[in-house]
PQR file of N, CA, C, O and H, with PARSE charges and radii, in Angstrom:
ATOM      1  N   MET A   1      -4.599  25.768  76.926 -0.4000 1.5000
ATOM      2  CA  MET A   1      -5.638  26.207  76.043 -0.0000 2.0000
ATOM      3  C   MET A   1      -6.371  24.993  75.505  0.5500 1.7000
ATOM      4  O   MET A   1      -5.729  24.071  75.002 -0.5500 1.4000
ATOM      5  N   PRO A   2      -7.682  24.961  75.591 -0.5600 1.5000
ATOM      6  CA  PRO A   2      -8.413  23.822  75.072  0.2800 2.0000
ATOM      7  C   PRO A   2      -8.367  23.787  73.529  0.5500 1.7000
ATOM      8  O   PRO A   2      -8.260  24.818  72.866 -0.5500 1.4000
ATOM      9  N   TYR A   3      -8.450  22.574  72.997 -0.4000 1.5000
ATOM     10  CA  TYR A   3      -8.452  22.444  71.523 -0.0000 2.0000
ATOM     11  C   TYR A   3      -9.287  21.277  71.106  0.5500 1.7000
ATOM     12  O   TYR A   3      -9.570  20.370  71.888 -0.5500 1.4000
ATOM     13  H   TYR A   3      -8.537  21.736  73.536  0.4000 1.0000
ATOM     14  N   GLU A   4      -9.676  21.314  69.862 -0.4000 1.5000
ATOM     15  CA  GLU A   4     -10.439  20.224  69.229 -0.0000 2.0000
ATOM     16  C   GLU A   4      -9.747  19.863  67.937  0.5500 1.7000
ATOM     17  O   GLU A   4      -9.263  20.743  67.225 -0.5500 1.4000
ATOM     18  H   GLU A   4      -9.446  22.051  69.226  0.4000 1.0000
ATOM     19  N   VAL A   5      -9.690  18.560  67.617 -0.4000 1.5000
ATOM     20  CA  VAL A   5      -9.069  18.070  66.386 -0.0000 2.0000
ATOM     21  C   VAL A   5     -10.125  17.461  65.501  0.5500 1.7000
ATOM     22  O   VAL A   5     -10.905  16.612  65.931 -0.5500 1.4000
ATOM     23  H   VAL A   5     -10.083  17.845  68.195  0.4000 1.0000
ATOM     24  N   GLU A   6     -10.144  17.908  64.241 -0.4000 1.5000
ATOM     25  CA  GLU A   6     -11.026  17.333  63.224 -0.0000 2.0000
ATOM     26  C   GLU A   6     -10.124  16.749  62.152  0.5500 1.7000
ATOM     27  O   GLU A   6      -9.205  17.421  61.683 -0.5500 1.4000
ATOM     28  H   GLU A   6      -9.510  18.598  63.891  0.4000 1.0000
ATOM     29  N   HIS A   7     -10.375  15.502  61.755 -0.4000 1.5000
ATOM     30  CA  HIS A   7      -9.589  14.839  60.719 -0.0000 2.0000
ATOM     31  C   HIS A   7     -10.312  14.947  59.396  0.5500 1.7000
ATOM     32  O   HIS A   7     -11.532  14.814  59.309 -0.5500 1.4000
ATOM     33  H   HIS A   7     -11.122  14.957  62.136  0.4000 1.0000
ATOM     34  N   THR A   8      -9.501  15.198  58.345 -0.4000 1.5000
ATOM     35  CA  THR A   8     -10.022  15.213  56.994 -0.0000 2.0000
ATOM     36  C   THR A   8      -9.258  14.160  56.191  0.5500 1.7000
ATOM     37  O   THR A   8      -8.184  13.730  56.612 -0.5500 1.4000
ATOM     38  H   THR A   8      -8.509  15.306  58.415  0.4000 1.0000
ATOM     39  N   THR A   9      -9.778  13.748  55.070 -0.4000 1.5000
ATOM     40  CA  THR A   9      -9.122  12.684  54.300 -0.0000 2.0000
ATOM     41  C   THR A   9      -8.892  13.160  52.876  0.5500 1.7000
ATOM     42  O   THR A   9      -9.833  13.519  52.169 -0.5500 1.4000
ATOM     43  H   THR A   9     -10.650  14.097  54.727  0.4000 1.0000
ATOM     44  N   ALA A  10      -7.619  13.159  52.457 -0.4000 1.5000
ATOM     45  CA  ALA A  10      -7.286  13.453  51.049 -0.0000 2.0000
ATOM     46  C   ALA A  10      -7.443  12.184  50.234  0.5500 1.7000
ATOM     47  O   ALA A  10      -7.158  11.092  50.724 -0.5500 1.4000
ATOM     48  H   ALA A  10      -6.854  12.867  53.032  0.4000 1.0000
ATOM     49  N   ARG A  11      -7.883  12.313  49.022 -0.4000 1.5000
ATOM     50  CA  ARG A  11      -8.062  11.178  48.148 -0.0000 2.0000
ATOM     51  C   ARG A  11      -7.240  11.431  46.868  0.5500 1.7000
ATOM     52  O   ARG A  11      -7.395  12.453  46.199 -0.5500 1.4000
ATOM     53  H   ARG A  11      -8.114  13.200  48.623  0.4000 1.0000
ATOM     54  N   SER A  12      -6.381  10.485  46.563 -0.4000 1.5000
ATOM     55  CA  SER A  12      -5.572  10.597  45.350 -0.0000 2.0000
ATOM     56  C   SER A  12      -5.199   9.185  44.896  0.5500 1.7000
ATOM     57  O   SER A  12      -4.871   8.318  45.706 -0.5500 1.4000
ATOM     58  H   SER A  12      -6.255   9.655  47.107  0.4000 1.0000
ATOM     59  N   ARG A  13      -5.258   8.985  43.602 -0.4000 1.5000
ATOM     60  CA  ARG A  13      -4.850   7.659  43.110 -0.0000 2.0000
ATOM     61  C   ARG A  13      -3.356   7.615  42.874  0.5500 1.7000
ATOM     62  O   ARG A  13      -2.803   6.539  42.647 -0.5500 1.4000
ATOM     63  H   ARG A  13      -5.524   9.690  42.945  0.4000 1.0000
ATOM     64  N   PHE A  14      -2.679   8.769  42.921 -0.4000 1.5000
ATOM     65  CA  PHE A  14      -1.244   8.845  42.706 -0.0000 2.0000
ATOM     66  C   PHE A  14      -0.434   8.872  43.984  0.5500 1.7000
ATOM     67  O   PHE A  14       0.732   8.475  43.987 -0.5500 1.4000
ATOM     68  H   PHE A  14      -3.128   9.643  43.106  0.4000 1.0000
ATOM     69  N   PHE A  15      -1.029   9.330  45.064 -0.4000 1.5000
ATOM     70  CA  PHE A  15      -0.300   9.498  46.322 -0.0000 2.0000
ATOM     71  C   PHE A  15      -1.029   8.781  47.449  0.5500 1.7000
ATOM     72  O   PHE A  15      -2.083   9.238  47.889 -0.5500 1.4000
ATOM     73  H   PHE A  15      -1.976   9.652  45.061  0.4000 1.0000
ATOM     74  N   PRO A  16      -0.482   7.660  47.925 -0.5600 1.5000
ATOM     75  CA  PRO A  16      -1.110   6.973  49.061  0.2800 2.0000
ATOM     76  C   PRO A  16      -0.937   7.810  50.340  0.5500 1.7000
ATOM     77  O   PRO A  16       0.022   8.570  50.475 -0.5500 1.4000
ATOM     78  N   ARG A  17      -1.864   7.654  51.249 -0.4000 1.5000
ATOM     79  CA  ARG A  17      -1.836   8.413  52.496 -0.0000 2.0000
ATOM     80  C   ARG A  17      -0.869   7.742  53.504  0.5500 1.7000
ATOM     81  O   ARG A  17      -0.746   6.518  53.557 -0.5500 1.4000
ATOM     82  H   ARG A  17      -2.643   7.036  51.139  0.4000 1.0000
ATOM     83  N   ASP A  18      -0.204   8.584  54.284 -0.4000 1.5000
ATOM     84  CA  ASP A  18       0.656   8.090  55.380 -0.0000 2.0000
ATOM     85  C   ASP A  18      -0.017   8.497  56.698  0.5500 1.7000
ATOM     86  O   ASP A  18       0.207   9.593  57.212 -0.5500 1.4000
ATOM     87  H   ASP A  18      -0.304   9.578  54.241  0.4000 1.0000
ATOM     88  N   GLU A  19      -0.828   7.607  57.221 -0.4000 1.5000
ATOM     89  CA  GLU A  19      -1.606   7.917  58.431 -0.0000 2.0000
ATOM     90  C   GLU A  19      -0.734   8.151  59.651  0.5500 1.7000
ATOM     91  O   GLU A  19      -1.189   8.752  60.624 -0.5500 1.4000
ATOM     92  H   GLU A  19      -1.010   6.716  56.803  0.4000 1.0000
ATOM     93  N   GLU A  20       0.501   7.692  59.620 -0.4000 1.5000
ATOM     94  CA  GLU A  20       1.425   7.865  60.746 -0.0000 2.0000
ATOM     95  C   GLU A  20       2.118   9.232  60.738  0.5500 1.7000
ATOM     96  O   GLU A  20       2.855   9.560  61.668 -0.5500 1.4000
ATOM     97  H   GLU A  20       0.870   7.204  58.829  0.4000 1.0000
ATOM     98  N   ASP A  21       1.882  10.030  59.685 -0.4000 1.5000
ATOM     99  CA  ASP A  21       2.569  11.316  59.532 -0.0000 2.0000
ATOM    100  C   ASP A  21       1.537  12.422  59.243  0.5500 1.7000
ATOM    101  O   ASP A  21       1.452  12.912  58.117 -0.5500 1.4000
ATOM    102  H   ASP A  21       1.283   9.763  58.929  0.4000 1.0000
ATOM    103  N   PRO A  22       0.772  12.803  60.241 -0.5600 1.5000
ATOM    104  CA  PRO A  22      -0.263  13.829  59.991  0.2800 2.0000
ATOM    105  C   PRO A  22       0.344  15.243  59.966  0.5500 1.7000
ATOM    106  O   PRO A  22       1.463  15.466  60.428 -0.5500 1.4000
ATOM    107  N   TYR A  23      -0.418  16.170  59.421 -0.4000 1.5000
ATOM    108  CA  TYR A  23      -0.028  17.575  59.450 -0.0000 2.0000
ATOM    109  C   TYR A  23      -1.289  18.412  59.663  0.5500 1.7000
ATOM    110  O   TYR A  23      -2.400  17.948  59.407 -0.5500 1.4000
ATOM    111  H   TYR A  23      -1.327  15.988  59.045  0.4000 1.0000
ATOM    112  N   VAL A  24      -1.113  19.627  60.124 -0.4000 1.5000
ATOM    113  CA  VAL A  24      -2.230  20.536  60.384 -0.0000 2.0000
ATOM    114  C   VAL A  24      -2.500  21.315  59.108  0.5500 1.7000
ATOM    115  O   VAL A  24      -1.620  22.021  58.615 -0.5500 1.4000
ATOM    116  H   VAL A  24      -0.211  20.005  60.331  0.4000 1.0000
ATOM    117  N   VAL A  25      -3.700  21.195  58.572 -0.4000 1.5000
ATOM    118  CA  VAL A  25      -4.128  21.913  57.393 -0.0000 2.0000
ATOM    119  C   VAL A  25      -4.505  23.311  57.760  0.5500 1.7000
ATOM    120  O   VAL A  25      -4.143  24.252  57.053 -0.5500 1.4000
ATOM    121  H   VAL A  25      -4.414  20.621  58.973  0.4000 1.0000
ATOM    122  N   ARG A  26      -5.227  23.484  58.850 -0.4000 1.5000
ATOM    123  CA  ARG A  26      -5.724  24.771  59.264 -0.0000 2.0000
ATOM    124  C   ARG A  26      -5.865  24.779  60.771  0.5500 1.7000
ATOM    125  O   ARG A  26      -6.273  23.788  61.376 -0.5500 1.4000
ATOM    126  H   ARG A  26      -5.522  22.719  59.423  0.4000 1.0000
ATOM    127  N   ALA A  27      -5.523  25.903  61.368 -0.4000 1.5000
ATOM    128  CA  ALA A  27      -5.735  26.125  62.792 -0.0000 2.0000
ATOM    129  C   ALA A  27      -6.459  27.465  62.946  0.5500 1.7000
ATOM    130  O   ALA A  27      -6.100  28.468  62.330 -0.5500 1.4000
ATOM    131  H   ALA A  27      -5.191  26.708  60.876  0.4000 1.0000
ATOM    132  N   ARG A  28      -7.487  27.440  63.788 -0.4000 1.5000
ATOM    133  CA  ARG A  28      -8.203  28.685  64.054 -0.0000 2.0000
ATOM    134  C   ARG A  28      -8.613  28.713  65.520  0.5500 1.7000
ATOM    135  O   ARG A  28      -8.791  27.675  66.159 -0.5500 1.4000
ATOM    136  H   ARG A  28      -7.779  26.625  64.289  0.4000 1.0000
ATOM    137  N   GLU A  29      -8.755  29.917  66.027 -0.4000 1.5000
ATOM    138  CA  GLU A  29      -9.147  30.078  67.457 -0.0000 2.0000
ATOM    139  C   GLU A  29     -10.471  30.841  67.480  0.5500 1.7000
ATOM    140  O   GLU A  29     -10.682  31.834  66.784 -0.5500 1.4000
ATOM    141  H   GLU A  29      -8.610  30.759  65.508  0.4000 1.0000
ATOM    142  N   ARG A  30     -11.351  30.299  68.339 -0.4000 1.5000
ATOM    143  CA  ARG A  30     -12.638  31.002  68.536 -0.0000 2.0000
ATOM    144  C   ARG A  30     -13.080  30.772  69.966  0.5500 1.7000
ATOM    145  O   ARG A  30     -13.157  29.638  70.440 -0.5500 1.4000
ATOM    146  H   ARG A  30     -11.179  29.492  68.904  0.4000 1.0000
ATOM    147  N   ASP A  31     -13.366  31.859  70.635 -0.4000 1.5000
ATOM    148  CA  ASP A  31     -13.873  31.818  72.018 -0.0000 2.0000
ATOM    149  C   ASP A  31     -12.933  31.045  72.937  0.5500 1.7000
ATOM    150  O   ASP A  31     -13.391  30.316  73.817 -0.5500 1.4000
ATOM    151  H   ASP A  31     -13.304  32.780  70.251  0.4000 1.0000
ATOM    152  N   GLY A  32     -11.607  31.199  72.740 -0.4000 1.5000
ATOM    153  CA  GLY A  32     -10.657  30.550  73.622 -0.0000 2.0000
ATOM    154  C   GLY A  32     -10.398  29.093  73.335  0.5500 1.7000
ATOM    155  O   GLY A  32      -9.710  28.430  74.111 -0.5500 1.4000
ATOM    156  H   GLY A  32     -11.235  31.792  72.025  0.4000 1.0000
ATOM    157  N   VAL A  33     -10.927  28.572  72.242 -0.4000 1.5000
ATOM    158  CA  VAL A  33     -10.692  27.166  71.850 -0.0000 2.0000
ATOM    159  C   VAL A  33      -9.968  27.155  70.496  0.5500 1.7000
ATOM    160  O   VAL A  33     -10.356  27.871  69.574 -0.5500 1.4000
ATOM    161  H   VAL A  33     -11.486  29.111  71.611  0.4000 1.0000
ATOM    162  N   VAL A  34      -8.936  26.356  70.388 -0.4000 1.5000
ATOM    163  CA  VAL A  34      -8.219  26.195  69.114 -0.0000 2.0000
ATOM    164  C   VAL A  34      -8.792  24.991  68.391  0.5500 1.7000
ATOM    165  O   VAL A  34      -8.923  23.909  68.963 -0.5500 1.4000
ATOM    166  H   VAL A  34      -8.621  25.774  71.138  0.4000 1.0000
ATOM    167  N   TYR A  35      -9.132  25.196  67.117 -0.4000 1.5000
ATOM    168  CA  TYR A  35      -9.699  24.146  66.275 -0.0000 2.0000
ATOM    169  C   TYR A  35      -8.633  23.762  65.229  0.5500 1.7000
ATOM    170  O   TYR A  35      -8.187  24.613  64.458 -0.5500 1.4000
ATOM    171  H   TYR A  35      -9.025  26.075  66.652  0.4000 1.0000
ATOM    172  N   LEU A  36      -8.238  22.515  65.206 -0.4000 1.5000
ATOM    173  CA  LEU A  36      -7.205  22.029  64.279 -0.0000 2.0000
ATOM    174  C   LEU A  36      -7.834  21.098  63.250  0.5500 1.7000
ATOM    175  O   LEU A  36      -8.512  20.136  63.611 -0.5500 1.4000
ATOM    176  H   LEU A  36      -8.600  21.824  65.832  0.4000 1.0000
ATOM    177  N   LEU A  37      -7.615  21.377  61.993 -0.4000 1.5000
ATOM    178  CA  LEU A  37      -8.023  20.474  60.912 -0.0000 2.0000
ATOM    179  C   LEU A  37      -6.774  19.730  60.491  0.5500 1.7000
ATOM    180  O   LEU A  37      -5.798  20.338  60.051 -0.5500 1.4000
ATOM    181  H   LEU A  37      -7.064  22.158  61.700  0.4000 1.0000
ATOM    182  N   VAL A  38      -6.803  18.395  60.629 -0.4000 1.5000
ATOM    183  CA  VAL A  38      -5.611  17.559  60.466 -0.0000 2.0000
ATOM    184  C   VAL A  38      -5.848  16.564  59.319  0.5500 1.7000
ATOM    185  O   VAL A  38      -6.951  16.048  59.135 -0.5500 1.4000
ATOM    186  H   VAL A  38      -7.595  17.901  60.987  0.4000 1.0000
ATOM    187  N   ASN A  39      -4.774  16.316  58.555 -0.4000 1.5000
ATOM    188  CA  ASN A  39      -4.821  15.419  57.423 -0.0000 2.0000
ATOM    189  C   ASN A  39      -3.576  14.549  57.441  0.5500 1.7000
ATOM    190  O   ASN A  39      -2.548  14.958  57.979 -0.5500 1.4000
ATOM    191  H   ASN A  39      -3.878  16.735  58.704  0.4000 1.0000
ATOM    192  N   ALA A  40      -3.650  13.355  56.864 -0.4000 1.5000
ATOM    193  CA  ALA A  40      -2.481  12.517  56.734 -0.0000 2.0000
ATOM    194  C   ALA A  40      -1.638  13.041  55.560  0.5500 1.7000
ATOM    195  O   ALA A  40      -2.172  13.480  54.542 -0.5500 1.4000
ATOM    196  H   ALA A  40      -4.485  13.022  56.427  0.4000 1.0000
ATOM    197  N   ASN A  41      -0.330  12.983  55.728 -0.4000 1.5000
ATOM    198  CA  ASN A  41       0.566  13.387  54.624 -0.0000 2.0000
ATOM    199  C   ASN A  41       0.400  12.393  53.461  0.5500 1.7000
ATOM    200  O   ASN A  41       0.036  11.235  53.668 -0.5500 1.4000
ATOM    201  H   ASN A  41       0.103  12.626  56.555  0.4000 1.0000
ATOM    202  N   LEU A  42       0.664  12.854  52.270 -0.4000 1.5000
ATOM    203  CA  LEU A  42       0.612  12.000  51.095 -0.0000 2.0000
ATOM    204  C   LEU A  42       2.029  11.612  50.702  0.5500 1.7000
ATOM    205  O   LEU A  42       2.947  12.431  50.744 -0.5500 1.4000
ATOM    206  H   LEU A  42       0.959  13.795  52.102  0.4000 1.0000
ATOM    207  N   LYS A  43       2.191  10.349  50.320 -0.4000 1.5000
ATOM    208  CA  LYS A  43       3.478   9.859  49.872 -0.0000 2.0000
ATOM    209  C   LYS A  43       3.440   9.665  48.362  0.5500 1.7000
ATOM    210  O   LYS A  43       2.397   9.353  47.788 -0.5500 1.4000
ATOM    211  H   LYS A  43       1.445   9.683  50.286  0.4000 1.0000
ATOM    212  N   LYS A  44       4.603   9.857  47.725 -0.4000 1.5000
ATOM    213  CA  LYS A  44       4.671   9.574  46.306 -0.0000 2.0000
ATOM    214  C   LYS A  44       4.584   8.075  46.073  0.5500 1.7000
ATOM    215  O   LYS A  44       5.237   7.295  46.766 -0.5500 1.4000
ATOM    216  H   LYS A  44       5.450  10.110  48.191  0.4000 1.0000
ATOM    217  N   SER A  45       3.787   7.675  45.107 -0.4000 1.5000
ATOM    218  CA  SER A  45       3.763   6.265  44.752 -0.0000 2.0000
ATOM    219  C   SER A  45       5.032   5.914  43.993  0.5500 1.7000
ATOM    220  O   SER A  45       5.778   6.799  43.574 -0.5500 1.4000
ATOM    221  H   SER A  45       3.257   8.308  44.543  0.4000 1.0000
ATOM    222  N   GLU A  46       5.276   4.614  43.816 -0.4000 1.5000
ATOM    223  CA  GLU A  46       6.487   4.202  43.094 -0.0000 2.0000
ATOM    224  C   GLU A  46       6.466   4.718  41.658  0.5500 1.7000
ATOM    225  O   GLU A  46       7.509   5.129  41.148 -0.5500 1.4000
ATOM    226  H   GLU A  46       4.670   3.895  44.156  0.4000 1.0000
ATOM    227  N   SER A  47       5.315   4.709  40.992 -0.4000 1.5000
ATOM    228  CA  SER A  47       5.253   5.173  39.620 -0.0000 2.0000
ATOM    229  C   SER A  47       5.530   6.675  39.515  0.5500 1.7000
ATOM    230  O   SER A  47       6.195   7.119  38.580 -0.5500 1.4000
ATOM    231  H   SER A  47       4.468   4.375  41.406  0.4000 1.0000
ATOM    232  N   VAL A  48       5.032   7.442  40.453 -0.4000 1.5000
ATOM    233  CA  VAL A  48       5.293   8.877  40.461 -0.0000 2.0000
ATOM    234  C   VAL A  48       6.804   9.126  40.715  0.5500 1.7000
ATOM    235  O   VAL A  48       7.412   9.969  40.056 -0.5500 1.4000
ATOM    236  H   VAL A  48       4.491   7.081  41.213  0.4000 1.0000
ATOM    237  N   THR A  49       7.385   8.401  41.653 -0.4000 1.5000
ATOM    238  CA  THR A  49       8.811   8.528  41.923 -0.0000 2.0000
ATOM    239  C   THR A  49       9.620   8.233  40.690  0.5500 1.7000
ATOM    240  O   THR A  49      10.537   8.982  40.356 -0.5500 1.4000
ATOM    241  H   THR A  49       6.890   7.716  42.188  0.4000 1.0000
ATOM    242  N   ARG A  50       9.297   7.151  40.004 -0.4000 1.5000
ATOM    243  CA  ARG A  50      10.039   6.792  38.758 -0.0000 2.0000
ATOM    244  C   ARG A  50       9.895   7.879  37.702  0.5500 1.7000
ATOM    245  O   ARG A  50      10.868   8.242  37.042 -0.5500 1.4000
ATOM    246  H   ARG A  50       8.552   6.542  40.276  0.4000 1.0000
ATOM    247  N   MET A  51       8.658   8.408  37.540 -0.4000 1.5000
ATOM    248  CA  MET A  51       8.426   9.434  36.553 -0.0000 2.0000
ATOM    249  C   MET A  51       9.232  10.679  36.860  0.5500 1.7000
ATOM    250  O   MET A  51       9.799  11.286  35.952 -0.5500 1.4000
ATOM    251  H   MET A  51       7.867   8.113  38.076  0.4000 1.0000
ATOM    252  N   LEU A  52       9.295  11.075  38.133 -0.4000 1.5000
ATOM    253  CA  LEU A  52      10.028  12.266  38.520 -0.0000 2.0000
ATOM    254  C   LEU A  52      11.537  12.092  38.354  0.5500 1.7000
ATOM    255  O   LEU A  52      12.274  13.065  38.196 -0.5500 1.4000
ATOM    256  H   LEU A  52       8.834  10.582  38.871  0.4000 1.0000
ATOM    257  N   GLN A  53      11.977  10.845  38.393 -0.4000 1.5000
ATOM    258  CA  GLN A  53      13.419  10.557  38.180 -0.0000 2.0000
ATOM    259  C   GLN A  53      13.746  10.329  36.733  0.5500 1.7000
ATOM    260  O   GLN A  53      14.881   9.971  36.418 -0.5500 1.4000
ATOM    261  H   GLN A  53      11.378  10.054  38.521  0.4000 1.0000
ATOM    262  N   GLY A  54      12.777  10.525  35.813 -0.4000 1.5000
ATOM    263  CA  GLY A  54      13.009  10.395  34.411 -0.0000 2.0000
ATOM    264  C   GLY A  54      12.845   8.996  33.856  0.5500 1.7000
ATOM    265  O   GLY A  54      13.184   8.756  32.698 -0.5500 1.4000
ATOM    266  H   GLY A  54      11.855  10.815  36.069  0.4000 1.0000
ATOM    267  N   GLY A  55      12.338   8.071  34.642 -0.4000 1.5000
ATOM    268  CA  GLY A  55      12.122   6.707  34.182 -0.0000 2.0000
ATOM    269  C   GLY A  55      10.796   6.573  33.490  0.5500 1.7000
ATOM    270  O   GLY A  55       9.969   7.484  33.516 -0.5500 1.4000
ATOM    271  H   GLY A  55      12.062   8.266  35.583  0.4000 1.0000
ATOM    272  N   GLU A  56      10.601   5.452  32.881 -0.4000 1.5000
ATOM    273  CA  GLU A  56       9.334   5.173  32.220 -0.0000 2.0000
ATOM    274  C   GLU A  56       8.342   4.559  33.168  0.5500 1.7000
ATOM    275  O   GLU A  56       8.698   3.790  34.061 -0.5500 1.4000
ATOM    276  H   GLU A  56      11.273   4.711  32.860  0.4000 1.0000
ATOM    277  N   VAL A  57       7.074   4.913  32.958 -0.4000 1.5000
ATOM    278  CA  VAL A  57       6.018   4.395  33.786 -0.0000 2.0000
ATOM    279  C   VAL A  57       5.226   3.370  32.992  0.5500 1.7000
ATOM    280  O   VAL A  57       4.796   3.651  31.874 -0.5500 1.4000
ATOM    281  H   VAL A  57       6.785   5.537  32.232  0.4000 1.0000
ATOM    282  N   GLN A  58       5.029   2.191  33.555 -0.4000 1.5000
ATOM    283  CA  GLN A  58       4.267   1.156  32.886 -0.0000 2.0000
ATOM    284  C   GLN A  58       2.906   1.030  33.542  0.5500 1.7000
ATOM    285  O   GLN A  58       2.810   1.001  34.769 -0.5500 1.4000
ATOM    286  H   GLN A  58       5.378   1.963  34.464  0.4000 1.0000
ATOM    287  N   GLU A  59       1.878   0.957  32.760 -0.4000 1.5000
ATOM    288  CA  GLU A  59       0.509   0.843  33.311 -0.0000 2.0000
ATOM    289  C   GLU A  59       0.187  -0.621  33.526  0.5500 1.7000
ATOM    290  O   GLU A  59      -0.908  -0.952  33.981 -0.5500 1.4000
ATOM    291  H   GLU A  59       1.956   0.981  31.763  0.4000 1.0000
TER
END
């Protein structure tokens, strides 16, 4: 089955992108072609990780 891939970019100051670990945001089929919208996974920054573990965050 033919397919097309479109990349989108998430923007966050708290979560850096992991370009080596993409995921499919949306898949749709039209007229025998599958269209995939793909984005890079977001990783927790060190400050977010510390905050989630109950540590203090320094600016």
